[in-house]
C-alpha positions as CSV (number, residue, x, y, z in Angstrom):
1,M,15.8,3.9,4.8
2,K,17.6,2.8,7.9
3,T,14.7,1.0,9.6
4,V,13.2,-1.0,6.8
5,F,15.7,-3.9,6.6
6,P,15.8,-4.7,10.3
7,T,12.0,-4.3,10.4
8,F,11.4,-6.6,7.5
9,K,13.9,-9.1,8.8
10,R,12.1,-9.3,12.2
11,C,8.8,-9.8,10.5
12,V,10.1,-12.7,8.4
13,Q,11.8,-14.2,11.4
14,A,8.5,-14.0,13.3
15,I,6.6,-15.7,10.5
16,R,9.2,-18.5,10.4
17,E,8.9,-18.9,14.2
18,G,5.2,-19.4,13.9
19,V,4.2,-16.1,15.6
20,F,0.5,-15.8,14.7
21,I,-1.8,-12.9,14.3
22,K,-4.2,-12.7,17.2
23,K,-7.7,-11.4,16.5
24,V,-9.2,-9.4,19.3
25,S,-12.8,-9.2,18.1
26,A,-15.0,-9.9,15.1
27,T,-15.1,-6.2,14.3
28,D,-11.4,-5.9,14.3
29,K,-11.0,-6.0,10.5
30,E,-7.5,-5.5,9.3
31,F,-6.3,-4.0,12.6
32,H,-5.3,-7.4,13.9
33,F,-2.5,-7.5,11.3
34,Q,-1.6,-3.9,12.3
35,N,-1.2,-5.1,15.9
36,W,1.0,-8.0,14.7
37,F,3.3,-5.6,12.9
38,E,3.4,-3.2,15.8
39,D,4.7,-6.1,18.0
40,R,7.5,-6.7,15.5
41,L,8.3,-3.0,15.4
42,K,8.7,-3.1,19.2
43,E,11.1,-6.0,18.9
44,T,13.4,-3.9,16.7
45,E,13.7,-1.4,19.5
46,F,13.1,1.5,17.2
47,N,11.3,4.3,19.0
48,Y,8.0,5.0,17.1
49,E,4.7,6.6,17.6
50,S,1.3,5.7,16.3
51,G,-1.7,7.9,15.8
52,G,-5.4,7.2,15.7
53,R,-6.9,4.8,13.2
54,N,-7.4,7.6,10.7
55,S,-3.8,9.0,10.9
56,Y,-1.2,8.7,8.2
57,P,1.0,6.8,8.2
58,D,0.1,4.3,10.9
59,F,3.5,4.2,12.5
60,R,6.1,7.0,12.5
61,I,9.7,6.4,13.5
62,V,10.7,9.0,16.1
63,S,14.4,9.5,15.5
64,L,14.2,9.2,11.7
65,A,12.0,10.6,9.0
66,E,10.4,7.3,8.1
67,G,7.0,5.8,8.4
68,Y,4.9,2.7,7.8
69,E,1.3,2.3,6.4
70,L,-0.3,-1.0,7.0
71,K,-2.7,-2.9,4.7
72,G,-4.1,-6.3,5.9
73,L,-5.7,-8.4,3.2
74,A,-7.9,-11.4,3.7
75,Y,-7.1,-14.4,1.4
76,P,-8.8,-15.6,-0.6
77,G,-10.6,-12.3,-1.2
78,R,-9.9,-8.8,-2.4
79,D,-6.2,-8.5,-2.7
80,A,-5.7,-6.9,-6.2
81,S,-6.5,-3.5,-4.8
82,F,-7.0,-1.5,-1.6
83,D,-8.9,1.6,-0.6
84,S,-6.8,4.6,0.4
85,N,-9.2,6.8,2.2
86,S,-8.4,10.5,2.0
87,Q,-4.7,10.0,1.3
88,V,-3.2,9.1,-2.0
89,P,-0.3,6.7,-1.7
90,T,3.2,8.2,-1.9
91,G,6.8,7.4,-1.0
92,F,7.3,10.8,0.7
93,H,4.8,12.5,2.9
94,N,5.2,15.5,5.3
95,G,9.0,15.1,5.3
96,R,9.0,11.3,5.8
97,S,9.9,8.4,3.6
98,I,6.9,6.0,3.6
99,C,6.8,2.3,3.2
100,Y,3.6,0.2,2.8
101,V,3.3,-3.1,4.5
102,F,0.9,-5.7,3.0
103,G,0.1,-8.9,4.8
104,R,-2.3,-11.6,3.7
105,Y,-4.0,-13.9,6.2
106,P,-6.7,-16.5,6.0
107,K,-10.1,-15.1,5.3
108,N,-11.9,-17.9,7.2
109,P,-9.6,-19.1,10.0
110,D,-10.7,-21.8,12.4
111,G,-9.8,-19.8,15.4
112,N,-8.7,-16.4,16.7
113,E,-5.0,-17.0,16.0
114,Y,-3.7,-17.6,12.4
115,P,-0.6,-17.1,10.4
116,V,0.7,-14.4,8.0
117,L,0.5,-16.2,4.7
118,D,2.7,-13.8,2.8
119,L,4.3,-10.4,3.3
120,V,5.3,-7.5,1.1
121,I,6.9,-4.3,2.3
122,C,7.3,-1.8,-0.5
123,H,8.4,1.8,-0.8
124,G,5.4,4.1,-1.5
125,D,7.0,5.3,-4.7
126,F,6.3,1.8,-6.2
127,L,2.6,2.6,-5.9
128,N,2.8,6.3,-6.8
129,A,5.9,8.4,-7.4
130,D,4.2,11.8,-7.2
131,H,5.2,13.7,-4.1
132,N,3.5,17.0,-5.0
133,Y,-0.2,16.3,-4.8
134,V,-1.8,17.6,-1.7
135,H,-5.1,15.9,-0.8
136,G,-8.0,18.0,0.4
137,N,-11.7,17.4,1.1
138,K,-14.0,20.1,-0.1
139,N,-17.7,20.9,0.1
140,F,-20.4,23.3,-1.2
141,K,-23.8,24.3,-0.1
142,G,-27.2,24.8,-1.7
143,F,-28.2,21.3,-2.9
144,G,-31.8,20.0,-2.7
145,S,-35.2,21.5,-3.2
146,Y,-34.8,23.8,-0.2
147,G,-31.2,24.7,-0.9
148,D,-30.0,23.7,2.5
149,I,-28.1,20.4,1.8
150,L,-24.3,20.4,1.7
151,I,-22.4,18.2,-0.7
152,R,-19.1,16.9,0.6
153,D,-16.4,15.8,-1.8
154,R,-14.5,13.2,0.1
155,K,-12.1,11.3,-2.2
156,M,-11.3,7.6,-2.0
157,Y,-8.3,6.3,-4.0
158,V,-8.4,2.6,-5.1
159,V,-4.9,1.5,-5.6
160,P,-3.4,-1.8,-7.1
161,T,-1.5,-3.9,-4.6
162,P,1.9,-5.3,-5.2
163,F,0.2,-8.7,-5.5
164,R,-1.6,-7.4,-8.6
165,L,1.4,-5.6,-10.1
166,V,4.1,-8.2,-9.6
167,E,4.3,-12.0,-10.3
168,G,6.0,-14.2,-7.7
169,L,4.9,-12.5,-4.5
170,A,2.2,-15.0,-3.5
171,H,3.3,-17.1,-0.5
172,Q,6.6,-15.3,-0.3
173,H,8.2,-12.6,1.9
174,T,9.4,-9.8,-0.3
175,L,10.9,-6.3,0.1
176,I,10.6,-3.8,-2.7
177,L,12.7,-0.7,-2.6
178,P,14.1,1.9,-5.1
179,S,17.1,0.6,-7.0
180,S,19.4,3.2,-5.4
181,I,19.1,1.4,-2.0
182,D,21.4,-1.5,-1.4
183,A,20.7,-4.3,1.0
184,D,23.2,-5.9,3.4
185,T,24.5,-9.4,3.2
186,D,21.5,-10.9,5.0
187,F,19.4,-10.3,1.8
188,F,19.5,-11.4,-1.8
189,E,17.9,-9.9,-4.9
190,V,15.1,-11.7,-6.7
191,G,14.1,-9.2,-9.4
192,E,14.3,-5.7,-11.0
193,L,10.9,-4.0,-11.2
194,I,10.3,-1.1,-13.5
195,R,7.3,1.2,-13.5
196,I,6.8,3.7,-16.4
197,E,5.0,7.0,-16.1
198,A,1.7,7.4,-18.0
199,T,1.3,9.6,-21.1
200,E,-1.4,11.7,-19.3
201,L,-2.0,13.1,-15.9
202,L,-5.5,13.3,-14.3
203,V,-5.8,16.8,-12.9
204,G,-9.5,17.1,-12.2
205,Y,-13.0,15.9,-12.8
206,S,-16.6,17.2,-13.0
207,F,-19.8,15.5,-11.8
208,D,-23.2,16.0,-13.3
209,L,-25.9,15.7,-10.6
210,Q,-28.7,15.2,-13.1
211,T,-27.1,12.5,-15.2
212,N,-24.7,11.1,-12.6
213,E,-21.9,11.2,-15.1
214,I,-18.4,11.9,-14.0
215,L,-15.9,13.3,-16.5
216,P,-12.1,13.3,-15.9
217,K,-9.8,16.1,-17.0
218,T,-6.3,15.2,-18.2
219,V,-3.2,17.0,-19.4
220,P,-0.1,15.6,-21.0
221,N,2.4,14.2,-18.5
222,P,5.7,16.1,-18.9
223,D,7.5,13.1,-17.5
224,A,5.7,10.6,-19.7
225,G,7.8,7.5,-20.3
226,T,10.1,8.1,-17.2
227,R,11.2,4.8,-15.8
228,H,11.2,4.2,-12.0
229,T,13.4,1.2,-11.2
230,F,13.0,-0.9,-8.0
231,R,14.6,-4.0,-6.7
232,A,12.9,-6.9,-5.0
233,W,14.8,-8.5,-2.0
234,R,14.3,-11.5,0.2
235,L,15.9,-12.6,3.5
236,K,18.5,-15.4,3.2
237,G,16.8,-18.8,3.7
238,S,13.8,-17.7,1.6
239,P,12.8,-19.3,-1.7
240,T,14.7,-17.9,-4.7
241,A,11.6,-17.7,-7.0
242,P,11.9,-14.5,-9.0
243,A,9.7,-11.5,-8.8
244,R,8.8,-9.7,-12.1
245,M,6.3,-7.2,-13.3
246,H,3.1,-8.5,-14.7
247,E,3.0,-8.0,-18.5
248,F,-0.2,-6.1,-19.0
249,R,-1.4,-2.6,-19.9
250,S,-2.4,-0.2,-17.2
251,E,-6.0,-0.3,-18.6
252,A,-6.2,-4.0,-17.7
253,V,-5.1,-3.2,-14.1
254,L,-7.8,-0.5,-13.9
255,D,-10.5,-2.9,-15.2
256,A,-9.5,-5.5,-12.7
257,I,-9.6,-3.0,-9.8
258,E,-12.9,-1.6,-10.9
259,A,-14.4,-5.1,-11.0
260,E,-13.0,-6.0,-7.6
261,A,-14.1,-2.8,-6.0
262,S,-17.7,-3.2,-7.2
263,E,-18.1,-6.6,-5.7
């Protein structure tokens, strides 16, 4: 990816320079961080386009098949997972390589301007390496006593953040990319991160409207055990604290996500 290193570099420089997030309104939610990132993207002088608030990804580089999806996270607060509405994370979408940008900021600031506490830009494959799944919302008719209610199946994916998956990211500025991508001399490596494909793939589910039970359908993963290797980078002048994968089973990650999402 040609834009990710200069974009990440400009973000870190802005944090070091004390360039704060500016909150426009109380209902702005995470979009104030998105605005902060867009200002940094402008400073790189890459031509880009942004769609509406429900578009994917949030920013698309015009001259290159690259894009950025933004996730602002209030801290302390929910930062182990994020909701991906109607789009499963991926490192390749509609012909573009996708990076995810995670920025944590104070949950209860004492004003409308506040700092980016830490930053992670990661390739989408670090979150999900499947490029073949095509999302679709479906519906069917005939529900209810009069048979005139439509049920809409609109999926939401709850995904672990890099802060949950990797130790050593808190209060740092870290770039996570596939191991095949080399950084220039402005960066140094702080860790090798390996994700291993699961033994089973979830390929469907059924929902019982009388018992409210949902049942998943799985099949063996033909790529079970495949290792996807990534490297963590930092800009020169940053702390050298290492980044390493948390040592826990995927079930523990899912349990933590489920608990956090239900709060």
